[in-house]
VEXVEX-694127 format. One line per 10 residues: number of its first residue (from 1); for each residue x, y, z of C-alpha. Coordinates in nm, 3 decimals, decimal comma. Last residue first. Layout:
NUM	X Y Z; ...
//
This chain:
496	-2,984 0,710 3,037; -2,617 0,788 2,984; -2,405 0,596 2,735; -2,043 0,590 2,840; -1,797 0,760 2,607; -1,563 0,862 2,883; -1,338 0,644 3,098; -1,034 0,665 2,877; -0,842 0,404 2,682; -0,464 0,394 2,684
486	-0,442 0,125 2,412; -0,131 -0,032 2,567; -0,326 -0,101 2,889; -0,534 -0,367 2,712; -0,859 -0,391 2,899; -0,900 -0,633 3,188; -1,278 -0,664 3,223; -1,400 -0,715 3,578; -1,465 -1,079 3,660; -1,814 -1,226 3,615
476	-1,745 -1,253 3,243; -1,487 -1,519 3,326; -1,137 -1,446 3,214; -1,003 -1,551 2,880; -0,652 -1,693 2,873; -0,346 -1,670 2,648; -0,323 -1,299 2,566; -0,467 -1,165 2,891; -0,260 -1,415 3,093; 0,056 -1,258 2,957
466	-0,028 -0,923 3,119; 0,263 -0,872 3,359; 0,517 -1,039 3,128; 0,762 -0,750 3,131; 0,501 -0,529 2,957; 0,690 -0,436 2,639; 0,695 -0,779 2,482; 0,461 -1,076 2,526; 0,172 -0,832 2,594; 0,236 -0,702 2,332
456	0,409 -0,854 2,030; 0,320 -0,573 1,790; 0,428 -0,305 2,035; 0,161 -0,027 2,035; 0,267 0,310 1,888; 0,017 0,297 1,605; 0,117 -0,061 1,522; 0,475 -0,141 1,611; 0,718 -0,399 1,479; 1,060 -0,451 1,636
446	0,959 -0,756 1,838; 0,822 -0,920 1,524; 1,148 -0,871 1,333; 1,366 -0,989 1,622; 1,143 -1,294 1,670; 1,177 -1,378 1,301; 1,554 -1,326 1,304; 1,587 -1,554 1,609; 1,365 -1,816 1,447; 1,580 -1,810 1,133
436	1,897 -1,846 1,338; 1,754 -2,140 1,530; 1,641 -2,310 1,208; 1,980 -2,244 1,046; 2,163 -2,390 1,345; 1,934 -2,693 1,323; 2,058 -2,762 0,971; 2,255 -2,494 0,792; 2,173 -2,523 0,420; 1,853 -2,728 0,420
426	1,737 -2,588 0,755; 1,761 -2,231 0,626; 1,559 -2,329 0,318; 1,296 -2,488 0,544; 1,289 -2,172 0,758; 1,224 -1,959 0,450; 0,937 -2,181 0,336; 0,777 -2,169 0,680; 0,813 -1,790 0,685; 0,588 -1,772 0,377
416	0,336 -2,009 0,536; 0,335 -1,801 0,855; 0,261 -1,484 0,656; -0,025 -1,657 0,473; -0,178 -1,775 0,802; -0,156 -1,423 0,944; -0,335 -1,286 0,637; -0,599 -1,559 0,665; -0,688 -1,465 1,024; -0,836 -1,724 1,263
406	-0,530 -1,952 1,222; -0,647 -2,312 1,261; -0,572 -2,380 0,895; -0,199 -2,361 0,966; -0,218 -2,664 1,195; -0,376 -2,862 0,911; -0,092 -2,764 0,678; 0,183 -2,849 0,927; 0,026 -3,191 0,993; -0,012 -3,255 0,620
396	0,351 -3,158 0,558; 0,479 -3,387 0,837; 0,255 -3,680 0,739; 0,349 -3,655 0,370; 0,717 -3,636 0,462; 0,686 -3,950 0,677; 0,508 -4,139 0,398; 0,809 -4,103 0,166; 0,776 -3,933 -0,169; 0,790 -4,066 -0,526
386	0,766 -4,426 -0,408; 0,471 -4,498 -0,644; 0,259 -4,595 -0,342; 0,340 -4,263 -0,170; 0,268 -4,055 -0,480; -0,055 -4,249 -0,541; -0,178 -4,174 -0,190; -0,106 -3,804 -0,230; -0,253 -3,784 -0,583; -0,570 -3,978 -0,493
376	-0,653 -3,858 -0,145; -0,535 -3,499 -0,101; -0,524 -3,389 -0,464; -0,849 -3,557 -0,563; -1,028 -3,423 -0,255; -0,894 -3,072 -0,309; -0,982 -3,079 -0,679; -1,339 -3,189 -0,599; -1,380 -2,913 -0,343; -1,261 -2,657 -0,597
366	-1,495 -2,794 -0,866; -1,804 -2,758 -0,641; -1,691 -2,414 -0,510; -1,583 -2,249 -0,834; -1,204 -2,254 -0,886; -0,974 -1,990 -0,737; -0,969 -2,109 -0,374; -0,931 -2,484 -0,437; -0,665 -2,422 -0,698; -0,468 -2,203 -0,459
356	-0,485 -2,470 -0,186; -0,381 -2,745 -0,425; -0,089 -2,538 -0,550; 0,020 -2,452 -0,195; 0,021 -2,820 -0,095; 0,211 -2,914 -0,410; 0,472 -2,647 -0,331; 0,510 -2,779 0,023; 0,536 -3,135 -0,108; 0,803 -3,038 -0,362
346	1,007 -2,849 -0,102; 0,986 -3,139 0,146; 1,085 -3,402 -0,106; 1,365 -3,192 -0,255; 1,523 -3,142 0,087; 1,489 -3,512 0,177; 1,668 -3,632 -0,137; 1,467 -3,768 -0,429; 1,470 -4,124 -0,570; 1,253 -4,283 -0,298
336	1,324 -4,660 -0,278; 1,504 -4,668 0,057; 1,305 -4,381 0,202; 1,039 -4,588 0,376; 1,301 -4,834 0,506; 1,525 -4,555 0,633; 1,230 -4,386 0,806; 1,129 -4,706 0,979; 1,486 -4,767 1,096; 1,507 -4,413 1,231
326	1,180 -4,458 1,417; 1,318 -4,773 1,579; 1,642 -4,598 1,670; 1,493 -4,278 1,813; 1,581 -3,966 1,606; 1,817 -3,708 1,759; 2,123 -3,894 1,625; 1,999 -3,819 1,272; 2,106 -3,458 1,316; 2,211 -3,324 0,976
316	1,972 -3,428 0,698; 1,677 -3,591 0,875; 1,696 -3,366 1,182; 1,723 -3,039 0,988; 1,458 -3,140 0,734; 1,214 -3,250 1,006; 1,268 -2,928 1,204; 1,206 -2,716 0,893; 0,882 -2,902 0,812; 0,750 -2,881 1,173
306	0,861 -2,525 1,254; 0,599 -2,280 1,126; 0,291 -2,502 1,116; 0,376 -2,637 1,463; 0,449 -2,299 1,623; 0,122 -2,155 1,490; -0,063 -2,469 1,602; 0,073 -2,427 1,956; -0,055 -2,068 1,958; -0,393 -2,185 1,829
296	-0,413 -2,454 2,098; -0,351 -2,190 2,367; -0,653 -1,999 2,235; -0,861 -2,319 2,228; -0,781 -2,392 2,593; -0,870 -2,036 2,697; -1,202 -2,049 2,510; -1,289 -2,383 2,673; -1,213 -2,246 3,020; -1,403 -1,922 2,949
286	-1,717 -2,103 2,837; -1,822 -1,997 2,489; -1,945 -1,664 2,355; -1,648 -1,434 2,421; -1,403 -1,676 2,257; -1,657 -1,697 1,974; -1,539 -1,351 1,864; -1,207 -1,503 1,750; -0,858 -1,453 1,891; -0,514 -1,542 1,757
276	-0,490 -1,232 1,538; -0,539 -1,019 1,849; -0,229 -1,169 2,011; -0,011 -1,057 1,722; -0,122 -0,696 1,753; -0,342 -0,479 1,530; -0,389 -0,112 1,612; -0,615 -0,056 1,435; -0,928 -0,214 1,290; -1,041 -0,250 0,928
266	-1,396 -0,335 0,821; -1,472 -0,527 0,505; -1,737 -0,542 0,234; -1,547 -0,278 0,031; -1,736 -0,040 -0,201; -1,764 0,246 0,048; -1,486 0,213 0,302; -1,506 0,139 0,673; -1,227 0,207 0,923; -1,237 0,119 1,292
256	-1,046 0,265 1,583; -0,953 0,049 1,880; -1,059 0,093 2,243; -1,182 -0,255 2,336; -1,538 -0,145 2,259; -1,429 -0,076 1,899; -1,281 -0,427 1,897; -1,614 -0,582 1,992; -1,787 -0,368 1,729; -1,574 -0,503 1,443
246	-1,611 -0,860 1,566; -1,990 -0,816 1,571; -1,990 -0,663 1,221; -1,813 -0,961 1,070; -1,634 -0,896 0,739; -1,303 -0,855 0,915; -0,965 -0,690 0,868; -0,734 -0,642 1,165; -0,447 -0,409 1,086; -0,081 -0,495 1,123
236	-0,075 -0,807 0,906; 0,262 -0,988 0,893; 0,438 -0,982 0,555; 0,641 -0,677 0,666; 0,713 -0,427 0,391; 0,413 -0,210 0,484; 0,571 -0,114 0,814; 0,364 0,135 1,018; 0,027 0,052 0,863; -0,212 0,310 0,714
226	-0,115 0,305 0,347; -0,077 -0,070 0,300; -0,417 -0,142 0,455; -0,617 0,126 0,275; -0,516 0,070 -0,086; -0,466 -0,300 -0,004; -0,842 -0,338 0,054; -0,917 -0,288 -0,314; -1,124 -0,032 -0,507; -1,029 0,285 -0,321
216	-0,941 0,498 -0,623; -0,648 0,656 -0,807; -0,454 0,665 -0,481; -0,298 0,914 -0,242; -0,364 0,830 0,122; -0,256 1,116 0,351; -0,609 1,179 0,484; -0,628 0,819 0,604; -0,293 0,847 0,780; -0,391 1,172 0,954
206	-0,726 1,032 1,067; -0,556 0,726 1,216; -0,304 0,946 1,396; -0,574 1,172 1,540; -0,785 0,877 1,659; -0,485 0,708 1,820; -0,385 1,032 1,994; -0,745 1,066 2,115; -0,729 0,723 2,288; -1,076 0,575 2,248
196	-1,304 0,646 2,543; -1,395 1,015 2,524; -1,536 0,976 2,174; -1,601 0,619 2,073; -1,444 0,540 1,734; -1,528 0,491 1,366; -1,338 0,645 1,074; -1,542 0,639 0,753; -1,417 0,627 0,393; -1,618 0,768 0,100
186	-1,495 0,695 -0,250; -1,397 0,915 -0,544; -1,262 0,737 -0,851; -1,004 0,961 -1,019; -0,808 1,113 -0,731; -0,943 0,877 -0,469; -1,040 0,947 -0,109; -1,328 1,126 0,062; -1,318 1,119 0,442; -1,611 1,077 0,681
176	-1,597 1,078 1,061; -1,822 0,833 1,247; -1,843 0,902 1,620; -1,997 0,678 1,887; -2,056 0,908 2,184; -2,434 0,875 2,152; -2,398 0,501 2,221; -2,614 0,230 2,072; -2,321 0,017 1,957; -2,487 -0,283 1,791
166	-2,744 -0,097 1,583; -2,497 0,181 1,507; -2,244 -0,067 1,370; -2,496 -0,226 1,136; -2,606 0,123 1,027; -2,245 0,215 0,951; -2,228 -0,089 0,722; -2,551 -0,006 0,543; -2,433 0,351 0,493; -2,103 0,231 0,345
156	-2,254 0,002 0,081; -2,035 -0,292 -0,023; -2,170 -0,529 0,243; -2,064 -0,606 0,601; -2,180 -0,930 0,758; -2,487 -1,008 0,965; -2,488 -1,348 1,132; -2,436 -1,240 1,490; -2,259 -1,492 1,712; -2,218 -1,850 1,819
146	-2,048 -2,058 1,549; -1,989 -1,799 1,277; -1,740 -1,887 1,005; -1,534 -1,607 0,855; -1,521 -1,630 0,474; -1,890 -1,612 0,383; -2,035 -1,398 0,663; -2,417 -1,421 0,688; -2,616 -1,183 0,470; -2,702 -0,815 0,443
136	-2,857 -0,749 0,104; -2,652 -0,667 -0,201; -2,760 -0,338 -0,348; -3,031 -0,204 -0,577; -3,195 0,053 -0,351; -3,126 0,338 -0,595; -3,033 0,663 -0,433; -3,278 0,953 -0,430; -3,077 1,216 -0,241; -3,181 1,560 -0,360
126	-2,967 1,834 -0,517; -3,053 2,203 -0,552; -2,841 2,370 -0,817; -2,670 2,704 -0,865; -2,566 2,947 -1,138; -2,858 3,181 -1,057; -3,001 3,213 -1,408; -2,914 2,853 -1,489; -3,123 2,706 -1,205; -3,028 2,338 -1,198
116	-3,241 2,074 -1,024; -3,002 1,794 -0,938; -3,056 1,423 -0,872; -2,846 1,245 -0,610; -2,697 0,893 -0,620; -2,337 0,959 -0,517; -2,213 1,039 -0,869; -2,479 1,310 -0,894; -2,361 1,460 -0,565; -2,001 1,464 -0,690
106	-2,110 1,656 -0,999; -2,296 1,912 -0,786; -1,990 1,968 -0,567; -1,760 2,007 -0,867; -1,995 2,258 -1,033; -1,988 2,492 -0,739; -2,304 2,667 -0,613; -2,469 2,362 -0,460; -2,771 2,379 -0,229; -2,837 2,048 -0,058
96	-3,141 1,829 0,006; -3,187 1,513 0,213; -3,530 1,385 0,328; -3,700 1,412 -0,011; -4,074 1,486 -0,048; -4,059 1,816 -0,232; -4,168 2,151 -0,088; -3,938 2,092 0,207; -3,758 2,420 0,275; -3,475 2,347 0,031
86	-3,725 2,329 -0,255; -3,904 2,640 -0,131; -3,575 2,830 -0,118; -3,489 2,720 -0,472; -3,830 2,836 -0,596; -3,788 3,174 -0,425; -3,438 3,215 -0,566; -3,553 3,168 -0,923; -3,928 3,186 -0,978; -4,265 3,138 -0,807
76	-4,516 3,365 -0,984; -4,709 3,085 -1,154; -4,767 2,905 -0,828; -4,562 2,614 -0,691; -4,765 2,393 -0,454; -5,109 2,417 -0,613; -4,962 2,416 -0,961; -4,794 2,075 -0,895; -4,492 2,040 -1,126; -4,238 2,030 -0,841
66	-4,456 1,800 -0,629; -4,464 1,531 -0,905; -4,108 1,569 -1,032; -3,929 1,535 -0,697; -4,073 1,269 -0,463; -4,292 1,068 -0,698; -4,093 1,076 -1,023; -3,743 1,082 -0,870; -3,843 0,814 -0,619; -3,984 0,592 -0,896
56	-3,666 0,627 -1,101; -3,442 0,529 -0,811; -3,102 0,685 -0,862; -2,760 0,538 -0,944; -2,896 0,343 -1,239; -2,968 0,647 -1,455; -2,745 0,937 -1,365; -2,937 1,254 -1,282; -3,018 1,599 -1,419; -3,338 1,810 -1,394
46	-3,329 2,152 -1,565; -3,569 2,421 -1,446; -3,847 2,603 -1,628; -4,089 2,890 -1,567; -4,251 2,998 -1,892; -4,427 2,665 -1,941; -4,600 2,694 -1,598; -4,682 2,347 -1,460; -4,584 2,456 -1,110; -4,220 2,464 -1,219
36	-4,204 2,332 -1,575; -3,939 2,064 -1,612; -3,657 2,026 -1,864; -3,477 1,693 -1,898; -3,131 1,555 -1,847; -3,020 1,193 -1,817; -2,662 1,064 -1,797; -2,654 0,688 -1,858; -2,519 0,717 -2,212; -2,216 0,916 -2,101
26	-2,050 1,071 -2,407; -2,066 1,415 -2,241; -2,102 1,402 -1,863; -1,887 1,707 -1,782; -2,017 1,899 -2,086; -2,377 1,822 -1,986; -2,313 1,968 -1,643; -2,152 2,279 -1,790; -2,448 2,334 -2,024; -2,700 2,286 -1,742
16	-2,524 2,543 -1,526; -2,356 2,522 -1,187; -2,104 2,800 -1,138; -1,738 2,713 -1,204; -1,513 2,586 -0,923; -1,478 2,240 -1,079; -1,349 2,404 -1,395; -1,466 2,233 -1,712; -1,209 2,022 -1,893; -1,157 2,091 -2,262
6	-1,313 1,831 -2,489; -1,085 1,559 -2,617; -1,079 1,546 -2,994; -1,295 1,275 -3,138; -1,140 0,945 -3,239; -1,217 0,839 -3,596
//
């Protein structure tokens, strides 16, 4: 039989042991015990904590042991005097708070604090004794590191802010905390360099974070979709990364960073198209090699986007564009294929997406096996069985490999979606459909903004004056050319 729901306790009520137990009723991990201050049975206080969120040894050694020591707390120490001594350092805990509202004390317990409740005063003294059971800092799993730091963000906010502090040793580095979530409360931090980062950007980012209304911050979409300018666009407008060095590099460029407790990711704003084509290794290798690789990524983006659609348009409507000998080879390879060109390309694109999804979702050894089987056995068998023509396999494989060069997975996914739409346009309208689709895509990208910065800058909005900054990397011996769209200041410099 289901018990009747207990009436909710006011969050503004005084802190008492009975109210705390009512809040955590039917919670097996909630622990409460009575302690004798200074070992005096007539002088008691209630200790409350949530098992698993606190370290049992720290509670015993840093709180219980000094609290029950007669030499530290005498028989006459009671009430307000005992609370004052606790806040003054009579126990061995580095963080202590006095809470007079029940809601504040409850939130402390959920954040890994223990509470000593004085019923007669309606207040509690809370101490931070968080459990150290957390995932250790490790190398990035999704973003490969060639030449760079191998410490990735984890799910603990304080660990992530520590990683940032260790790389950006600047007293002007500010970390503002917000608490989000109506049912599951989570801490979110806004990171920027005071006096250097554009203050309008900082104010706008803080406003958007404060305006987030969600049950809890358990997925990255809760933050990303609520802080971007156009959430309907498939193109990413914030830079997400698990690499702490990439996060700090962008902070030094003048962007704001966002870290959330429970998410092993950092978010950076504003995000522009050119930034999604760069990787931290561009700053580690030779500037000529980095520039060549950046240009290669742009060419790969064009290839993965247009290759299938261009092939469909030429094969179905504009055969005169194909050289004679190549045309003869294509006719011979297609002579025994039962499907039209449009169906071939669509089926191969779908098969490619299915193989990719299977490789991601399955465990690593099985996923790699599925990818090998799909690429070698199924693909080769499909060609030998005359189900698809070899030319289509080459075109789809080339487009897929080019798409894998995208440094950002969200950008790669957006390009794959647009690739499907361009293929459909090519099927119905030929090269005119491809041109129209490209024009619509360019119009959409040119109309996007991220925190007041044009999404396609420096390709749009600067009259081409800063194109070299997007395509090339200057030598470190040359003065840094910061993005003028970010309107960075000259402050925030560390002074010795």
